[in-house]
C-alpha positions in Angstrom: -174.3 -45.9 -66.7 -170.7 -45.6 -65.5 -170.3 -43.0 -62.8 -167.1 -40.9 -62.7 -165.2 -40.5 -59.4 -163.2 -37.5 -58.1 -161.0 -36.8 -55.1 -161.9 -34.2 -52.6 -158.9 -32.8 -50.6 -159.1 -31.0 -47.3 -156.4 -29.6 -45.0 -157.4 -29.6 -41.2 -155.8 -26.7 -39.3 -155.4 -26.0 -35.6 -156.3 -22.7 -34.0 -152.8 -21.3 -34.9 -153.2 -22.2 -38.6 -150.7 -25.1 -38.4 -151.6 -28.2 -40.4 -153.1 -30.9 -38.3 -153.7 -33.4 -41.0 -154.4 -33.7 -44.7 -157.5 -35.6 -45.7 -158.6 -37.1 -49.0 -162.0 -38.6 -49.8 -163.1 -40.4 -52.9 -166.6 -39.4 -54.0 -168.9 -40.4 -56.9 -170.3 -37.8 -59.3 -173.8 -39.0 -58.5 -175.5 -35.8 -59.8 -175.7 -37.6 -63.2 -177.9 -40.4 -61.8 -181.5 -40.5 -62.7 -184.3 -41.8 -60.4 -185.9 -45.0 -61.7 -183.0 -45.7 -64.0 -179.8 -45.7 -61.8 -181.5 -45.9 -58.4 -184.9 -46.6 -56.8 -185.1 -44.3 -53.8 -183.1 -41.5 -52.3 -183.7 -40.1 -48.8 -181.9 -39.3 -45.6 -183.4 -39.8 -42.2 -183.1 -36.7 -40.1 -184.8 -36.1 -36.7 -187.1 -33.1 -36.5 -186.3 -30.4 -33.8 -189.7 -31.1 -32.2 -188.8 -34.8 -31.9 -185.4 -34.0 -30.4 -187.1 -31.7 -27.8 -189.6 -34.4 -26.8 -186.8 -36.9 -26.6 -184.7 -34.7 -24.3 -187.7 -33.9 -22.1 -188.5 -37.6 -21.8 -184.9 -38.6 -20.9 -184.5 -35.7 -18.4 -187.8 -36.6 -16.7 -186.4 -40.1 -16.1 -183.1 -38.7 -14.7 -181.2 -40.5 -17.4 -177.9 -39.5 -19.0 -177.8 -38.5 -22.7 -174.7 -39.4 -24.8 -174.0 -37.9 -28.1 -171.6 -39.0 -30.8 -171.0 -38.7 -34.5 -170.3 -41.6 -36.8 -167.9 -40.1 -39.4 -167.9 -43.2 -41.7 -171.7 -43.9 -41.5 -172.1 -43.4 -45.2 -169.5 -46.0 -46.1 -171.3 -49.0 -44.4 -174.5 -49.4 -46.4 -174.9 -52.2 -48.9 -176.1 -51.1 -52.4 -179.3 -52.7 -53.7 -178.6 -51.6 -57.3 -175.6 -52.5 -59.5 -173.4 -49.4 -59.6 -170.4 -49.2 -61.8 -167.7 -46.5 -61.4 -164.7 -45.4 -63.5 -161.2 -46.0 -62.3 -160.2 -43.2 -59.9 -157.4 -40.7 -60.8 -154.1 -42.0 -59.6 -155.3 -45.6 -59.6 -155.8 -46.3 -63.3 -154.6 -49.7 -64.4 -152.4 -48.9 -67.5 -153.0 -52.4 -68.9 -156.8 -52.1 -68.6 -157.7 -48.5 -69.3 -161.4 -49.3 -70.1 -162.1 -51.4 -67.0 -164.6 -50.2 -64.5 -165.4 -51.2 -60.9 -168.7 -52.5 -59.4 -169.4 -51.0 -56.0 -170.6 -53.3 -53.2 -170.9 -50.6 -50.5 -172.3 -47.1 -50.6 -169.9 -44.2 -51.5 -170.2 -40.5 -50.9 -171.9 -38.7 -53.7 -174.3 -41.5 -54.8 -178.0 -40.6 -54.6 -178.9 -43.9 -52.9 -176.2 -43.8 -50.2 -178.4 -42.4 -47.4 -181.1 -45.0 -48.0 -178.5 -47.8 -48.2 -177.0 -46.9 -44.9 -180.3 -46.5 -43.1 -181.7 -49.9 -44.3 -178.5 -51.6 -43.1 -178.9 -49.9 -39.7 -182.6 -50.8 -39.3 -181.9 -54.5 -40.1 -179.1 -54.8 -37.6 -181.0 -53.0 -34.9 -184.0 -55.2 -35.3 -181.8 -58.2 -34.5 -181.0 -56.7 -31.0 -184.5 -57.1 -29.6 -187.9 -55.6 -29.7 -187.8 -52.3 -31.4 -190.4 -49.6 -32.1 -190.3 -46.1 -33.5 -192.2 -43.0 -32.2 -191.8 -39.6 -33.9 -188.1 -39.7 -35.0 -186.8 -41.7 -32.1 -186.1 -45.4 -31.7 -186.8 -47.4 -28.5 -185.1 -50.8 -28.1 -185.9 -53.2 -25.3 -182.7 -55.1 -24.6 -183.6 -58.6 -23.2 -185.4 -57.3 -20.1 -182.4 -55.2 -19.0 -184.1 -52.0 -19.7 -184.8 -49.6 -22.5 -182.4 -47.8 -24.8 -183.7 -44.6 -26.4 -182.0 -43.5 -29.6 -183.1 -40.3 -31.3 -180.7 -40.4 -34.3 -179.9 -42.2 -37.5 -177.0 -44.6 -37.2 -178.0 -45.9 -33.8 -176.6 -49.4 -34.5 -173.0 -48.0 -34.5 -173.6 -46.2 -31.2 -174.9 -49.4 -29.6 -171.9 -51.3 -30.9 -169.5 -48.6 -29.5 -171.0 -48.9 -26.1 -171.3 -52.7 -26.4 -175.1 -52.5 -26.2 -175.0 -50.8 -22.8 -178.3 -49.8 -21.3 -178.5 -46.4 -19.7 -180.6 -46.7 -16.5 -181.9 -44.0 -14.1 -179.2 -42.8 -11.7 
């Protein structure tokens, strides 16, 4: 199956209504995909509110600092397990090869398997950092005897990379 693509445009405004920036995102029309035919699994890892409360209580009892960040491009880093073919995007059609399609190597917004592809990539990379275990929806990583790093979110590998695998210790 060849999946069609479309452009999503957004205009970011400041508090006065002036244009801050124009954004464009290429997305797949993945709603046509069928489980078992075009992809094997589709799920997104999200922490439950109960797990977040336990996580915050545990960190607060140890007098540790909590850092929060958002990885805006998290969905664009996962490797696809299945072969996914997409049409040429509008504005980038090769006039000499109108019937050519592209094979995706990385996940793209709109595909059913994108959340799973990103999570599997993250878990593999995190397991190479040291001993790792999961409780509830949180991840605990022991970093070479330097201490523990608690992560209560999906995409933890990017946060560790951002802070250069820093360990947050009691103050």
